[in-house]
C-alpha positions in Angstrom: -37.1 103.8 64.1 -36.2 106.1 61.2 -34.8 104.8 58.0 -31.2 103.6 58.6 -28.0 105.1 57.4 -25.9 102.5 55.6 -22.1 102.2 55.7 -20.3 102.5 52.4 -17.4 100.1 53.0 -17.9 96.3 52.6 -18.2 94.2 55.8 -17.0 90.6 56.1 -18.1 88.0 58.6 -16.8 84.5 59.5 -19.4 82.0 60.9 -18.6 78.6 62.4 -20.4 75.4 61.5 -22.4 73.8 64.2 -23.8 70.5 65.5 -27.2 70.3 67.2 -28.7 67.8 69.7 -25.4 66.2 70.7 -27.4 63.1 71.3 -30.1 63.7 73.9 -30.4 67.5 73.8 -32.9 67.6 70.9 -33.5 71.2 69.7 -31.7 72.5 72.8 -27.9 71.8 72.7 -25.6 73.3 70.1 -21.9 73.1 69.5 -19.8 75.4 67.3 -17.2 73.7 65.1 -14.1 75.3 63.6 -15.2 75.0 60.0 -16.1 78.5 58.8 -18.1 80.0 56.0 -17.1 83.6 55.1 -19.5 86.2 53.7 -18.8 89.7 52.4 -21.4 92.3 51.6 -21.4 95.9 50.4 -24.3 98.3 50.0 -24.8 99.6 46.4 -26.4 102.9 45.2 -28.1 101.1 42.3 -31.0 98.6 42.5 -28.7 95.6 41.9 -28.3 92.3 43.7 -24.9 91.0 42.7 -24.1 87.6 44.2 -21.2 85.3 43.8 -20.8 82.0 45.6 -17.8 79.7 45.7 -17.1 76.5 47.5 -19.6 73.9 48.9 -23.0 73.9 47.2 -21.9 76.8 44.8 -23.8 75.2 41.9 -27.0 74.8 43.9 -27.2 78.2 45.7 -29.5 80.7 44.1 -28.1 84.0 42.9 -31.2 86.0 43.7 -33.5 87.1 46.6 -34.2 83.4 47.2 -30.7 83.0 48.6 -30.8 82.3 52.3 -28.1 84.7 53.1 -29.9 87.5 51.3 -33.2 86.6 53.0 -31.5 86.9 56.4 -30.0 90.2 55.4 -33.4 91.6 54.3 -34.9 90.4 57.5 -32.2 92.2 59.5 -32.6 95.4 57.4 -36.3 95.3 57.8 -35.9 95.1 61.6 -33.5 98.0 61.5 -35.9 100.2 59.5 -35.4 99.6 55.8 -33.4 98.0 53.0 -30.7 99.5 50.9 -31.2 99.9 47.1 -28.7 97.2 46.2 -26.2 94.7 47.5 -23.0 93.1 46.4 -22.4 89.7 48.2 -19.6 87.2 48.0 -19.9 83.9 49.8 -17.2 81.3 50.4 -18.9 78.1 51.6 -16.8 75.5 53.5 -19.6 73.8 55.4 -21.3 71.1 53.3 -25.0 71.6 52.7 -27.6 69.1 54.0 -25.2 67.1 56.2 -26.4 68.1 59.7 -23.6 70.7 60.3 -25.7 73.8 60.4 -25.1 75.3 56.9 -28.4 77.1 56.9 -27.8 78.4 60.4 -24.4 79.8 59.2 -26.1 81.6 56.3 -28.8 83.0 58.5 -26.5 84.2 61.3 -24.0 85.6 58.7 -26.8 87.5 56.9 -28.2 89.0 60.1 -24.7 90.0 61.4 -23.8 91.6 58.1 -27.1 93.6 58.0 -26.4 94.9 61.5 -22.8 95.7 60.6 -23.8 97.6 57.4 -26.1 99.9 59.3 -24.6 102.9 61.2 -25.0 102.2 65.0 -26.7 98.9 64.1 -25.7 97.2 67.3 -27.5 99.9 69.3 -30.8 98.8 67.6 -30.3 95.1 67.4 -28.9 93.2 70.4 -27.5 89.7 70.2 -30.7 88.3 71.8 -32.9 90.1 69.3 -30.6 88.8 66.5 -31.0 85.3 67.9 -34.8 85.6 67.9 -34.8 86.8 64.2 -32.5 83.9 63.3 -34.7 81.4 65.2 -37.8 82.7 63.3 -36.0 81.7 60.1 -34.4 78.5 61.2 -37.4 77.2 63.2 -35.3 76.1 66.2 -32.5 77.9 68.2 -29.9 75.2 68.7 -27.7 75.7 65.6 -28.1 79.4 65.3 -27.2 79.9 69.0 -24.0 78.0 68.5 -23.1 79.8 65.3 -23.8 83.2 66.9 -22.1 82.7 70.3 -19.6 79.9 69.8 -18.6 77.2 72.2 -21.6 75.1 73.4 -25.1 76.5 73.9 -28.3 75.5 75.6 -31.3 77.1 74.0 -35.0 77.3 74.8 -38.2 79.3 74.1 -40.1 81.5 76.5 -43.7 82.4 75.8 -45.1 85.7 77.0 -48.4 87.2 75.9 -48.8 84.4 73.2 -45.5 85.3 71.7 -42.4 83.1 71.9 -38.8 84.3 72.1 -35.6 82.4 71.9 -33.0 82.4 74.7 -29.7 80.6 75.3 -26.9 80.0 77.8 -23.3 79.9 76.5 -20.9 77.3 77.9 -17.2 77.4 77.6 -16.1 74.0 76.4 -13.3 72.1 78.1 -10.2 72.7 75.9 -9.4 69.0 76.0 -12.5 68.2 73.9 -12.1 67.8 70.2 -14.5 66.5 67.5 -14.3 64.1 64.6 -16.9 64.6 61.9 -17.7 61.7 59.6 -19.3 63.4 56.6 -21.1 61.2 53.9 -21.4 62.3 50.3 -25.2 62.2 50.3 -27.3 65.0 51.8 -30.5 64.5 53.9 -33.2 67.2 54.2 -33.9 68.2 57.8 -37.6 68.3 57.0 -37.6 64.7 55.9 -35.7 63.6 59.1 -38.2 65.5 61.3 -41.2 63.7 59.7 -39.8 60.4 60.9 -40.1 61.3 64.6 -42.9 59.7 66.6 -45.7 61.6 68.4 -44.9 59.9 71.7 -42.1 58.0 73.3 -41.9 55.6 76.3 -41.8 57.3 79.7 -38.6 55.4 80.7 -36.9 56.7 77.5 -37.9 60.3 78.4 -36.4 59.9 81.9 -33.1 58.5 80.6 -32.9 61.2 78.0 -33.5 64.0 80.5 -30.9 62.6 82.8 -28.2 62.4 80.0 -29.0 65.9 78.8 -28.5 67.2 82.3 -25.1 65.4 82.6 -24.1 66.9 79.2 -23.5 70.4 80.6 -20.9 69.1 83.0 -19.4 66.7 80.5 -18.8 69.6 78.0 -17.4 72.1 80.6 -15.4 70.1 83.2 -16.0 66.4 82.9 -15.1 65.1 79.4 -14.9 61.6 81.0 -18.7 61.7 81.1 -19.2 62.5 77.4 -20.0 58.9 76.5 -22.8 58.7 79.0 -24.0 62.2 78.2 -24.3 61.7 74.5 -26.5 58.6 74.6 -29.9 59.4 73.1 -33.3 57.7 73.5 -35.4 60.4 71.9 -34.8 60.7 68.1 -31.8 58.9 66.6 -33.2 55.4 66.3 -36.5 56.6 64.8 -34.4 58.2 62.0 -32.2 55.2 61.3 -34.1 54.1 58.3 -33.3 57.4 56.5 -29.5 57.0 57.1 -28.7 53.4 57.8 -24.9 53.7 57.3 -24.7 56.7 59.6 -26.7 54.9 62.3 -24.5 51.8 61.9 -21.4 53.9 62.4 -22.8 55.5 65.6 -23.4 52.0 66.9 -19.9 50.9 65.9 -18.2 53.8 67.5 -20.3 53.7 70.7 -19.6 49.9 70.9 -15.9 50.9 71.1 -16.6 53.4 73.8 -16.5 56.5 71.6 -19.0 59.4 72.4 -20.6 59.4 68.9 -24.0 60.6 67.7 -25.9 61.8 64.7 -25.1 65.5 64.1 -28.3 67.5 64.0 -30.7 65.8 61.5 -27.8 63.9 60.0 -26.4 62.2 58.1 -23.0 63.3 59.5 -21.8 61.4 62.5 -20.0 63.4 65.1 -17.7 62.0 67.8 -16.4 64.0 70.8 -13.1 62.9 72.3 -10.0 63.8 74.2 -7.8 61.5 72.1 -4.1 61.9 71.4 -2.7 62.2 67.8 -2.3 58.4 67.5 -5.8 57.7 68.6 -7.1 60.5 66.3 -5.6 58.7 63.3 -7.3 55.5 64.4 -10.6 57.3 64.7 -10.2 58.6 61.2 -10.2 55.0 59.9 -13.4 54.1 61.7 -15.7 55.6 59.1 -14.4 53.6 56.2 -14.8 54.7 52.6 -18.4 55.8 53.0 -17.5 58.9 55.1 -14.9 61.6 54.9 -13.4 61.8 58.4 -12.7 65.4 59.3 -10.9 66.4 62.6 -12.4 69.6 64.0 -11.6 71.9 66.9 -14.4 73.3 69.0 -14.9 76.9 67.9 -14.8 79.0 71.1 -16.0 82.1 69.2 -19.1 82.5 67.1 -19.8 84.8 64.2 -16.9 87.4 64.0 -16.6 90.4 61.8 -13.2 90.4 60.0 
């Protein structure tokens, strides 16, 4: 396509946090959570990259082209035919970094949505599915980015055609009775470290049980929240990562021992519990994490990335 025409006015996007896996749905299930990062970007006529970041991780986020939001914007602009001379970017981060709540996915989706919005008729040249594939190229797996883009719950997968893989997803409307409680520890854990702890093979019986529970999950999330406890039981990855986050794994076991549908959120170390509890029970759930975790009640975000 020809070189794009850029819009002069700034664009702002709000992107939800996300939880991946939800227990057995490794690299497949995603769930959008109502904890939103906000990003604003404006095209500049001069060759300047003006970045300001506030909120979570502000002291650690680079203010140059190594910034993940900027990388995503450049990837989007390249797809649309070319980059602008300069950019002014403001980021308000609410999602804690390195905790398994999809902070990198939020930045990637936010950057791609902003790039598309800053190009005249950008949506005519970049569909949501194309945007998802670009995001998956950057993230490495489609679960978090799907949830942050579309909201609600998502089931994602790859299709390979002519030796090229592309990401796809199904969007699920989550039963409005379902809420979440995030138990967020103070220490971060790199996803790359957590992935290195996974085994090459697992017992066949575990694979069968995991597949069954993942199948039940789609019904539990949409119409049968009474099945959430069964649906969130994992035999594929959590126990193999326990050594890297012993307190988180112990909390999962404690909550599940009490009948709560709890699991490691993404690569951890945040623990997420899905429930239909009343306010009194929610207050009790808050106390379950003790002093090692910040218990944060969260709604399920029915909408994904939204331009404001």
